C-alpha positions in Angstrom: 155.9 99.7 87.8 153.6 102.7 87.7 151.4 103.6 90.7 148.3 102.6 88.7 149.6 99.1 88.1 150.5 98.7 91.8 147.0 99.8 92.9 145.6 97.5 90.2 147.5 94.5 91.5 146.3 95.3 95.1 142.7 95.5 93.9 143.1 92.2 92.0 144.5 90.6 95.1 141.7 92.0 97.2 139.2 90.6 94.7 140.7 87.2 94.7 140.8 87.2 98.5 137.1 88.1 98.9 136.1 85.7 96.2 138.0 82.9 97.9 136.5 83.7 101.3 133.0 83.9 99.7 133.4 80.5 98.1 134.6 79.0 101.3 131.5 80.5 102.9 129.2 79.0 100.3 130.7 75.6 100.9 130.8 75.7 104.7 127.6 77.6 105.7 124.7 75.5 106.8 121.7 76.7 104.9 120.5 78.4 101.7 119.9 81.8 103.4 123.4 82.1 104.8 124.9 80.9 101.6 123.0 83.6 99.7 124.7 86.1 102.0 128.1 84.7 101.2 127.5 84.7 97.5 126.3 88.4 97.7 129.6 89.4 99.2 131.5 87.5 96.5 129.7 89.4 93.8 129.9 92.9 95.3 133.3 92.9 97.0 135.2 90.3 95.0 134.1 90.8 91.5 133.9 94.6 91.7 137.5 94.7 93.1 138.6 92.4 90.2 136.9 94.7 87.7 138.5 97.8 89.2 141.9 96.2 89.3 141.5 95.1 85.7 140.4 98.6 84.7 143.6 100.1 86.1 145.8 97.5 84.5 144.0 97.7 81.1 142.8 101.3 80.5 141.5 100.6 77.1 138.8 98.3 78.6 137.7 100.7 81.4 134.4 101.8 79.9 133.3 98.1 79.3 134.4 97.2 82.9 132.4 100.1 84.4 129.3 99.1 82.5 129.8 95.5 83.6 130.2 96.6 87.2 127.1 98.7 87.1 125.1 95.8 85.6 126.4 93.6 88.3 125.6 96.1 91.1 122.0 96.3 89.8 121.3 92.6 89.1 123.1 90.8 91.9 120.9 92.0 94.8 117.8 91.2 92.8 119.0 87.7 92.0 119.9 87.1 95.7 116.5 88.3 96.8 114.7 86.2 94.2 116.6 83.1 95.4 115.8 83.8 99.1 112.2 84.5 98.3 111.8 81.3 96.3 113.4 79.3 99.1 111.2 80.9 101.7 108.0 80.2 99.6 109.1 76.6 99.2 109.4 76.2 102.9 113.2 75.7 103.1 114.0 75.8 106.8 116.8 77.8 108.4 119.7 75.7 109.9 118.8 76.9 113.4 115.1 76.4 113.0 115.0 73.1 114.9 116.9 74.5 117.8 114.7 77.6 117.8 111.5 75.4 117.8 112.8 73.3 120.7 113.7 76.5 122.7 110.3 77.9 122.1 108.7 74.7 123.4 110.8 74.7 126.5 109.8 78.3 127.3 106.1 77.5 127.1 104.5 76.5 130.3 103.1 73.0 130.4 99.3 72.8 130.4 97.7 70.4 132.8 94.2 69.2 132.0 
């Protein structure tokens, strides 16, 4: 094996690892806002690593993979922000919002009238 192929395989393994961890995060995290964070990590670390590894393994497709990576890097943050903004505008609560509200009520002094 050539050094490029070894590095390509390492990048492919890294991409698969980050994608798997991100998918587990999407499944296990409690609310839409934390799930968006996990999906953002999948797209940036996982897919970019997969594209870089593929570019090293298939040099004839490198230009297409670079263009795809640049497209992904410019659109993924915008998509994540749009989803988060839409969820916020719709009033989707955070997972810890109930606990935060109860803690705020406990800190307020009781008014006697």
